[in-house]
Structures are given as structure tokens and as C-alpha cells.
C-alpha positions in Angstrom: 5.9 61.3 166.6 4.0 63.1 169.5 7.5 63.4 171.2 8.7 65.4 168.2 5.4 67.2 168.5 6.2 68.1 171.9 9.5 69.1 171.7 10.4 72.1 173.6 12.9 74.3 171.8 15.6 74.7 174.3 17.9 77.7 174.3 21.2 78.1 174.6 22.4 79.1 177.9 20.9 81.0 181.0 21.5 84.4 179.7 19.8 83.6 176.3 16.7 82.4 178.4 16.7 85.4 180.3 16.8 87.7 177.0 14.2 85.8 175.6 11.7 86.3 178.5 12.8 89.8 178.6 12.0 90.5 175.0 8.6 88.2 175.3 7.6 90.1 178.0 8.0 93.4 176.4 6.2 92.2 173.3 3.3 91.1 175.7 3.3 94.1 178.1 0.6 96.5 176.4 -1.8 93.1 175.8 -1.1 92.2 179.2 -2.0 95.2 180.8 -5.1 96.0 178.8 -6.5 92.3 179.7 -5.7 92.7 183.5 -8.0 96.0 183.7 -10.2 93.8 181.5 -10.3 90.8 183.9 -10.5 93.3 187.1 -14.0 95.0 185.4 -15.3 91.5 184.3 -15.1 90.0 187.6 -16.5 93.1 189.0 -19.5 92.8 186.6 -20.4 89.0 187.8 -21.9 91.1 191.2 -25.0 91.3 188.6 -24.7 87.4 188.9 -24.3 87.4 192.8 -27.5 89.8 192.9 -29.5 87.6 190.7 -28.8 83.9 192.0 -26.5 84.3 195.4 -30.0 85.0 197.4 -29.5 85.8 201.0 -25.4 85.7 200.3 -25.9 88.3 197.8 -25.0 91.3 199.8 -21.9 89.5 201.0 -20.8 88.5 197.8 -20.9 92.0 196.4 -19.1 93.4 198.9 -16.5 91.0 198.9 -16.2 90.9 195.0 -16.4 94.8 195.1 -14.7 96.0 198.0 -11.8 93.6 198.5 -11.1 91.4 195.4 -11.6 94.0 192.7 -9.7 96.7 194.6 -6.7 94.1 194.9 -7.1 93.6 191.2 -7.3 96.9 189.9 -4.0 97.9 192.3 -2.0 95.0 190.7 -3.0 96.1 187.1 -2.0 99.5 188.1 1.5 98.5 189.4 1.8 96.2 186.3 0.8 99.4 184.2 3.3 101.4 185.7 6.0 99.2 184.6 7.0 98.5 188.3 6.4 94.8 187.9 8.7 94.3 185.0 10.5 91.0 185.1 8.2 89.8 188.0 5.0 89.3 185.6 4.8 85.5 186.9 4.5 86.9 190.7 1.9 89.8 188.8 -0.4 87.1 187.6 -0.3 85.4 191.0 -1.4 88.3 192.9 -4.1 89.2 190.4 -5.5 85.5 190.3 -5.0 83.9 193.8 -8.1 86.6 195.6 -9.9 85.5 192.6 -9.7 82.1 193.0 -10.2 82.1 196.8 -13.2 84.5 196.5 -14.9 81.7 194.2 -14.2 79.0 196.6 -15.5 80.7 199.3 -18.8 81.7 197.5 -19.1 77.9 196.5 -18.4 76.6 199.7 -21.3 78.7 201.4 -23.8 78.2 198.8 -26.3 75.2 198.8 -29.2 73.7 197.1 -29.2 73.9 193.3 -27.6 77.0 193.1 -24.2 75.1 194.6 -24.1 73.3 191.0 -24.0 76.2 189.0 -21.7 78.6 190.7 -18.6 76.5 190.3 -19.3 76.1 186.5 -20.2 79.5 186.1 -17.4 81.3 188.0 -14.5 78.7 187.6 -14.2 78.5 183.7 -14.8 82.0 182.9 -12.0 82.6 185.4 -9.6 80.3 183.8 -10.1 81.5 180.3 -9.7 84.8 181.5 -6.4 84.2 182.4 -5.5 82.7 179.3 -6.0 86.3 177.9 -3.0 87.5 180.0 -0.8 85.2 177.9 1.0 84.1 180.5 4.2 81.7 180.5 3.6 78.2 180.2 5.1 77.4 183.8 2.9 79.9 185.2 -0.2 78.6 183.5 0.8 75.1 184.9 0.6 76.7 188.6 -2.6 78.5 187.9 -4.5 75.2 186.4 -3.2 73.7 189.7 -4.4 76.2 191.9 -8.2 76.1 190.1 -8.3 72.2 190.3 -7.1 72.6 193.8 -9.8 75.1 194.8 -12.0 73.0 192.7 -11.4 69.9 194.8 -12.0 71.9 198.1 -15.2 72.9 196.7 -16.3 69.4 195.7 -15.3 68.2 199.1 -16.6 70.6 201.5 -20.2 72.1 199.6 -23.3 70.2 199.2 -22.7 69.9 195.3 -24.3 67.0 194.0 -22.7 63.9 192.4 -24.1 65.2 188.7 -22.9 68.4 189.5 -19.6 67.6 190.4 -19.2 65.2 187.6 -20.1 67.8 185.0 -17.8 71.0 186.6 -15.0 68.5 186.3 -15.4 67.3 182.9 -15.8 71.0 181.3 -12.8 72.1 183.8 -10.5 69.4 182.6 -11.2 69.9 178.8 -10.7 73.6 179.7 -7.3 73.0 181.4 -5.8 70.5 178.9 -6.8 73.2 176.0 -5.4 75.9 177.8 -2.0 74.0 178.7 -1.6 72.6 175.1 -2.2 76.2 174.0 0.1 77.9 176.1 2.9 75.4 175.3 2.8 75.8 171.9 2.6 79.6 172.0 5.6 79.9 174.1 7.3 77.0 171.9 6.5 79.1 168.8 7.9 82.1 170.7 10.9 80.2 171.5 11.7 79.4 167.8 10.8 82.7 166.4 13.2 84.2 169.0 16.1 81.5 167.8 15.5 82.4 164.0 15.8 85.9 164.7 18.9 85.9 166.8 20.2 83.5 164.3 19.2 85.6 161.6 20.4 89.0 163.0 23.7 87.2 163.7 23.9 86.0 160.1 23.0 89.8 158.7 25.7 91.0 161.2 28.4 88.2 159.9 27.4 89.2 156.1 27.6 93.0 157.2 30.9 92.3 158.8 32.1 90.3 155.9 30.7 93.1 153.3 32.5 95.8 155.1 35.7 93.9 155.3 35.2 92.7 151.5 35.0 96.6 150.7 38.1 97.7 152.8 40.0 94.9 150.8 38.8 96.1 147.7 39.9 99.8 148.4 43.1 98.7 149.7 43.7 96.6 146.7 42.8 99.4 144.1 45.2 101.6 146.0 47.7 99.0 145.8 47.1 98.5 142.3 46.8 102.3 141.9 50.5 102.7 143.7 51.9 100.2 141.5 50.9 101.6 138.4 52.3 105.1 139.4 55.4 103.6 140.4 55.7 101.6 137.3 54.7 104.7 135.6 57.4 106.6 136.9 60.0 104.1 137.0 59.1 103.6 133.4 59.6 107.2 132.5 62.9 107.4 134.3 64.5 104.8 132.5 63.7 105.7 129.2 66.3 108.6 129.4 69.2 106.2 129.9 68.2 104.1 127.3 67.7 106.4 125.0 71.4 107.7 125.6 72.5 103.6 125.7 70.8 103.3 122.4 72.1 106.6 120.8 75.9 106.0 121.6 75.7 102.3 120.9 74.4 103.2 117.2 76.9 105.6 116.6 79.7 102.9 117.8 78.2 100.2 115.8 77.8 102.2 112.6 81.2 103.4 113.0 80.0 106.7 112.4 83.1 108.5 114.7 85.4 106.4 112.8 87.1 102.7 112.9 86.1 100.9 115.9 89.2 98.6 117.1 89.3 95.6 117.8 86.3 94.4 115.9 85.0 92.7 118.5 83.6 95.9 119.8 81.8 96.9 117.0 80.0 93.7 117.2 79.3 93.9 121.3 78.1 97.6 120.3 75.7 95.9 117.6 74.1 93.8 120.5 73.9 96.6 123.2 71.7 98.6 120.3 69.6 95.6 119.6 69.3 94.8 123.1 68.5 98.3 124.4 66.2 98.9 121.4 64.1 95.6 122.7 64.2 96.8 126.6 63.1 100.4 125.1 60.3 98.9 123.5 59.5 96.8 126.7 59.5 99.7 129.0 57.1 102.0 126.5 54.6 99.1 126.8 55.1 99.1 130.4 54.5 103.0 130.7 51.6 102.6 128.4 49.9 99.9 130.5 50.4 102.1 133.5 49.2 105.1 131.9 46.3 103.3 130.8 45.1 101.7 134.3 45.3 105.1 135.8 43.7 106.6 132.8 46.6 109.0 131.8 47.3 107.5 128.4 46.6 110.2 125.8 45.3 109.5 122.0 45.9 111.9 119.5 42.9 113.4 117.2 43.8 113.4 113.7 42.7 112.3 110.2 45.4 109.9 108.4 45.1 107.2 105.9 44.6 103.8 107.7 45.6 102.0 104.2 49.5 103.4 104.2 49.4 102.7 108.2 49.0 99.1 107.6 51.6 98.9 104.7 53.9 100.9 107.1 53.5 98.4 109.8 54.0 95.5 107.4 57.1 97.1 106.3 58.1 97.5 109.9 57.6 94.1 110.6 59.0 92.4 107.7 63.0 92.7 108.6 62.1 90.6 112.1 60.2 88.1 109.8 62.5 87.6 107.1 65.1 86.8 109.9 63.0 84.0 111.1 61.9 82.7 107.7 58.5 84.3 107.9 56.9 86.1 105.0 54.5 88.8 106.1 52.5 89.7 103.2 49.5 92.0 102.3 46.3 90.5 100.7 42.8 91.9 98.8 43.2 95.0 96.7 44.0 98.4 97.7 40.9 100.8 97.6 43.3 103.7 97.8 43.2 106.4 100.4 40.6 105.3 103.2 40.8 108.5 105.7 40.1 107.8 109.6 40.0 110.0 112.6 42.2 108.6 115.6 45.7 108.1 116.7 48.1 107.1 113.5 51.1 106.2 115.7 49.0 104.1 118.3 46.9 102.2 115.6 50.3 101.9 114.0 51.9 100.3 117.6 48.7 97.7 117.8 49.3 96.5 114.4 52.6 96.0 114.7 52.2 94.3 117.9 49.4 92.2 116.5 51.9 91.0 113.5 54.6 90.5 116.0 52.7 88.2 118.0 52.0 86.2 114.7 55.7 86.4 113.9 56.8 85.3 117.3 53.9 82.3 117.4 54.7 80.8 113.9 57.0 78.2 112.6 59.7 79.3 109.7 58.6 79.0 106.3 54.9 79.9 106.9 53.4 83.2 105.8 51.3 85.8 107.8 48.5 87.6 105.9 47.2 91.0 106.5 44.4 92.8 104.9 42.1 95.4 105.3 38.4 95.4 104.6 34.9 96.2 105.5 32.4 94.4 107.1 28.6 94.3 105.6 28.2 96.7 108.7 30.6 99.1 107.3 33.0 98.4 109.7 36.5 99.0 109.1 38.1 95.4 110.0 42.1 95.1 109.8 42.8 91.3 109.8 46.0 89.5 110.5 45.9 85.6 109.7 48.8 83.3 111.0 49.3 79.4 110.6 51.1 79.1 113.7 50.2 77.1 117.1 47.0 78.9 117.9 45.1 79.6 120.9 43.0 77.5 123.2 39.4 78.9 123.6 39.6 79.2 127.2 42.8 81.4 126.9 41.4 83.9 124.1 40.1 86.1 126.8 42.9 85.9 129.0 45.4 86.9 126.6 43.9 90.5 126.4 44.8 91.6 130.0 48.3 92.8 131.0 51.0 90.2 131.8 48.7 87.2 130.7 50.3 84.9 128.5 48.9 81.6 127.1 50.5 78.0 126.5 53.2 77.9 129.0 55.6 75.9 127.3 55.8 78.3 124.4 56.0 81.4 126.2 58.8 80.0 127.8 60.4 79.2 124.6 59.4 82.7 123.3 59.8 85.0 126.2 57.6 88.2 126.3 55.7 90.2 129.3 52.0 89.5 127.9 51.7 93.0 127.2 51.5 93.4 123.1 47.5 92.5 122.9 46.6 94.2 125.9 47.8 97.5 124.5 46.1 96.6 121.1 43.0 95.8 123.2 43.4 99.2 124.7 44.0 100.9 121.4 41.3 99.5 119.5 38.6 100.0 122.6 39.6 103.9 122.6 38.9 104.1 118.9 35.5 102.8 119.5 36.4 99.1 118.4 37.3 95.8 119.8 40.0 93.3 119.4 38.3 90.1 118.0 40.5 86.9 118.2 39.5 83.6 116.4 41.8 80.7 116.8 42.5 77.0 116.9 45.1 75.1 118.1 47.9 73.8 115.8 46.2 75.4 113.2 46.7 79.3 113.6 45.1 82.4 114.8 
């Protein structure tokens, strides 16, 4: 316990120790400068004591005090204040203290009688505690205490002090030295800990600042890369649409034998497959183009008034052929309310509805029925609902599938394919119309 209390906080290396000493000396410079001048004037003020109690020795003591020791003290204080002793603080303190201790020893030695018992305690203890005000290092404090004790030993050996006076002086002086040493030890140890903490804190702040800057740089690089990717996809997708339109157009002419009979018949069948695959590829290209435009804020929406009820019917009709091919029925439920006129982009909303119904078809088993409806919420919000009895979506995947190129349920995706753009586009369209895409689902029960 005691060892832990008096454990000295060690610095990392000599360079750190030197930096700590320099920092400590800089922070204490102004206080030390003031205390050096105050100590010189306080020492000079003791001339009054010499005049009152020193008797015949008074004039000599006053002369020694005012014309020898005090000028030395003031000279050291002036040099210290000029900054010429920076880094040599202990030398300055020694030059400041040694003439004082020497003069006190001399005065105590030449005195005799009862005054010889009073002078040491009246001079040594104030000198010791005045030295403490200079905030010296612990090492110099040890040197200073040793100097005082040696001086007092010389006085007690060669002066006419009584035994009672000697014991009294030693008692008070030893108490003062112990307090001074402990105080300087804890002061310096606390300063060391604060310095180490400050260095660690600065190092941590610097590391965090560098990490933050690096993270910002990486973020900007990622944004630039993402923007470059989106611009590339937008350009490439746009350039692919022209040849794909030609492939689809000519394959349709051949498959429908618009220009005459195709021989052999297998060529006409190949043309049907080319047309179907080309249409599918064009839809994928259009989806990629929409996502890329949305990411760089270049996707456009028309502002027109149209009948959303009729749009839903058109979307259902558009998906019915694919649904029937998979033995799945898509039906409209609920009563029709006639025309429901809304403002927005009809083609984009049609695309979004078709994507949702298409997903339901893709994720449903043969024989199932998909139900679409149009209704209003209690807050008079327009709600288009599509319900299926397919495989469903897990809760943790619901938000993910709203993002581009994100899909749920790995095995099912491998079975059905797709890039994972349909619901992402639907989410973009809904948001652009001040709406939202809500998905409620349960695995193996539907969506």
C-alpha cells in the first residue's frame, strides 16, 4: 500500500523526461520569477530582526545581509527573469539558496547566549519554506534539505546553543523537511502523471483525427467511384438500348413472318426465342438505366393527371400472360370506385405496379392466386395492395430487398434468377410520389 502511494510515475525515455522537464519549467517560470524576487526582499527585510536582537553583531549582520547576500539573490533573480537560465533552473536555485544558508550559518555561529537558541529556528525554517514557494524539482528539494541540515549540524556543533534549543530546532526543522519532501514528491509525481495523460490524450486525438481524415478521404473516394460506376452504367445501358431495339424489332418481323414464310420452320422458332430474350434483356437494361439515373439524381418523372384505377387494371392485364404461363392467376379484388384521378407519372407508377406483381408471380407456386386491390386508408391515403401466397420473406431481409442488387433467400434466388432491381425501382418511384413501399411478409405464408 505504502509502496503504491509513493510509486514514482516513470517516463518512457530520456527524450520524454527532457520534454517533461522543459514543459514543467515553462509552466512554472512566471511563478518562480515572482518568488525569487519576493525571497530576496523577504531576506533583506530580516535586517529588522538583526537590528532588534543581534546586539553588537547587528551592524555586521545588516551589512552582510543587505550589501552581500541580497545583491547576489537579486542578481540571480534578474538573470532568471531574463530567461538566460532556462534549462538550468536547479543551478539558479542553488546559487540563490547557498549564500542565504551560508549567511545564516555564520550568523548563528557568532551569536552566543539565549539569542543563539532563537536565531536558528527563526532563520532556517522560514528559509526552508520560502524555498518551497519556488516550486523546485524533487531532486533539488532533497539537495536543499540536505544543505539546510548540514548547515544546522555545523551550527549545533560549533555554536553556544543549549541542548533544549538544539532539540527544539531539530524537531521543528525535521518536521518541516519531511513535509517539504513529501509535498514536492507528490507535486512532481502528479505533474508526471498529468504530462503522460496529456501526451496519451494528444496521441489519441491525433490518431482519431488522422483516422477521421482517412475515413473522409475513403468516403469521398467511394462516392466518386460509385458516381463513376453509375455514370458508366447509365452510358452503357443507354448505348445498349439502340442495338437491342433493332434485335427485338427484326426478330419480331421474322417470328411473325411479316415479310413472308420463313424456311426452314426452326428459324421462325429461333426468332421467337430471340425476340423473347431480347425483350427480357431490354427490360433489364432499362432497370439498370433507371437505377443509375436515380443514384446520380438524373431520373425524371412526368407531372400529369391520370386515372390510377385504370392504371392498376392495365398493370394486371400486362402481367396476366406471364402468370397464366406459370399456372398462376392475377385478379382484381374489391369494388371499383370509378375514376380516381391522381397527379404523378403514370408510366413510372405502371412500372412499379408491374414490378410488384411480377415479383409475386416469380415467388408463387403454380395454382396460386395473386390479388391486387385499390383502397384508401383511414387517413385518406391511396393504397395499392398486392398479396400472394408464395414463399414469403424473412423479417431481416425486408429492408434489404428495397436496395438495388439486393435479394433475399439465396436458394430461391438461384431458382428464379433476376438482378434484384424490381423492388428497388418500385421504392424509388413510391418515394418520388410522396409515398412509400411497405412490405409485410411471413416465411412460407406469403407477402
